N, C-alpha and C positions, 0 to 999 in steps of 0.2 A: 425496594423499588418503590418510589412514589410517581404515579402518573397523572396527568390531567386528563379529564374525557367529560366534554361540557354536560350541563346540565340534561339536554333536553335528553341526553341518551343517557341517562341513569336514573328514566322513567320506572324500570323494573329489574326485578332482584337477583335476576339467571338471564342468560347467555350476551353479557354484555360483549358487541366488539369492540377490541381495543382500535382505536386511530392508527392505518396503516404506518406513519411514520415511529408512530409508538412499538408497535407489533415488530415492526424491523429490529428495532433497539433490542426488544427483548429477547427474540429466537437471533438474533444473528450475535450480539455482542455480550448480552446477560447468559446464554444461551439457556435460558427458563426451561423447567418441565413442567407438566400438568402437574399439578397438586400443591405447585410453589406459589406460597403469598405473597400479596402485592400489597397496596395501597394506591386510592382512587383519589383526588380533587376533585370538585364538578368548579373549582375557581371564581367560586362565589362564598365559600367558607365552610363547607364542609368533607369532611374526609370519611372515608371508609374503608374497612378493614374488607380486603378481596380474597379469592383464589382462583388461579390458572385452571381450568375446567376443560379447557380445549387447545390445541398446538398445529397449526399446518405450515404448508411451507411459506406462509404471508400473512395468515392470521392467528390471533390470537384469541379467545373467547373466556372470561373472567364472570365469577359471580360474587357477588354479593353476601357479606356476614353480619356487618356490624357496624353501623356509624361512631367512628373517633369522636373523642373529645378535641375540639382545632384549640390548643393553646398557644400556637406562636402567633396571633394578633395582638396590635397593637390597643391600647382603652381607649387610643382617638383614632380620628378619622382621620389623617395628614394627607396632605396633597403637594404633591411638589411640584412647583413650575418653576419649570428650568428654562435660561434664554439658550434659543439654539448654539450648539456647540459642534463643528467641522470632527472628520474622520472620526473614528472611533471616540473620542471622548464621552459623543450623546450616548453609546452602546454601554460603557463604564456606568455611567450614570443613572442609565435605567437599571441594570444587572443590579450596584450596589443600592439603590433605593428600594428595591426590590424586596432585597433581605434584611433591608432597614424598617418595614415596615410600612411603606408607602403606597395607600389604596388607589390615588389616580395619579398621572403624570402630565401635565400640562407643557407642554415645547411650548415656549414664548418667540417672538417673534420681536425683538429690540431695535434702539436707533445703533446699536454697536454690533448687532448681529452680522456676523461674517457669512454664517448661512444662512438666508432669506424663505428657501422653499425646498423641501424635501418628497423623496417618498420611498421612507424607511419606515411610514409608521407600524407597518405589518411586521417589518424587520424587528423593532423595537417591543410588539407586541408577545413575538416568537420567545426572544429575551427574555421578558417578564416572565413569561411561563416557565421555561428551564430555569432560573432565577429562583423562582413560588417551589416547583417540586423538588429542588436541591434543599432549598433551607429548610422548607419543610410547613411551609402554608399552606394553608387550605384554599386563599385568597389569593388572584391572581388579578394583581393592579390593573388599571383601563389605562390605554395610554391614545388623548387624544388626536384628535389632527390643530397643527400650530395653529397657534391665535395671534394676532398684534397684540402687544401688550397694552396698550390704553387703548385699543379696542374691545379688551376682555378686562380690564377695569371700568371702564365707561357702563359697562353691560353688569355690575354688580352694584347696591345702592352699600354704603357702608354699614349697615346693619347685617349685611348677605358676608362679606370679606371680614374674616379674625385671622390673624397671623402675623408672621413676618416676613420682610421683606430687608436682608441681608448687605450692607454696602460696604466696602473697605474702609470706608471715610470716616465712619464712626455712626454712633447711636447709643439709646437706650443699650445699656449691661443687659445681655441675652434673660439671666436669669430673672432681672427686672421687667422684661419687657413677658418672660413666660407667665409669672405674677394677674398680670391684667388682662390675660385670656384664659388662668386655670379655671376660673368658675367656667368657662365655657366648655371645660371638658369632661365634663358632670351625666355629660349622654353620649356616648359614640355612635354618631348615626351618618347617614349621610346629610341630612340638617345643621350637623355643628362642623363643620368641617375644621380643621389650621390648614393654614396657607402655607409653605413656605417659597419664599421666590426667591431666585438666584443669576445674579445676569450671566451673560456671555464674556466670551475670551477679554472684549474691551470692556467689561463692566457695566455699569446702570448710570445712566445719565442725572445732572442734579431737577430734572423735569422731570424724570419720571420717575423721581424719588419722592418728590414732592407730589406727583398725583396719585401714586400710592399711598401715600401718609391721607390724603383729603377723600381716599375711601376706605379710612379706617384700621391698614395696614400700619402695624409699630416696624420704624426702622430701627436695626440692631445691626451689632456687624460678630466676626468668627475671631477680635481681640488683636491684635496691634500688629500682627505679621499678614503680609497682602498672600490670598489662596488664590493659586488656579481656580477657573469655574469648575472643572469635576470635580477638585478637592475638595470647595466650599461647599457641592449640594452634598456630600457624603458628610461632614465632618456634620455642615447642620443638621439633616437629619439624623446622624447620632447623637449629638448631643440632646435634640428635642426629645426624639425618643424617651434618654435618660431622666428628661427633666420629668416627663408625661407619666414616665413608670415609675418615679419616684418623686411623685407632686405631696406626697404626706410627709413625707422624708425633711423635705426641704422646709429652713428656718425662713420667715418671712424677713424682707430687706429692708422694709419699709421706707423704699428709693433711695438706698444708698449703696 
């Protein structure tokens, strides 16, 4: 089992108390015992092999044994900027984007958003945490408070924004678009994020696309079929992740 414990609570090697909700799961669901192994992640990229050293009716205590290699992270710093979706669709996007390796999720309020306000950011953060634990990541994506798309674009210069805005009405083929930013992927850091912009249920307007392109984002599409917004988010993350991880093997298209 893999569980998240905040970095500030992993500053020592021994007698680390597991958060109450995780302790309940360990005690009541897994029925773990003293001596059982467990894996700890700090949510910022580190993972540790640990062992359970104490269990009471409500508490679980662990000792760290060694740091583990974190091999599940993308070599690129991907940021999913998702037009706000209604119902459980946003929950699904947060979960799957986490599994697919995003480092940040920015909910965007666009012209055609049905949902324009929310109190679910903490819920989405919890979903991201649980998805990271499940899929083997040591990094838990940051889920931001919603922002107006135009305000978010205006807050960045063209040199700061690199990435793609996906539009069902077409654009540069994705592989060609990817090659335009491939050199930018050499150093995976918070200073070189690749943004993926996906519209809400009603899609993005031509004016929003124009504004995004003016800030340096590349307009592209996911093919000839019109996908649901939540499907587009998952597919775009998967395709860009594939391109990132296989960029040295991809042939150069020269705009073809």
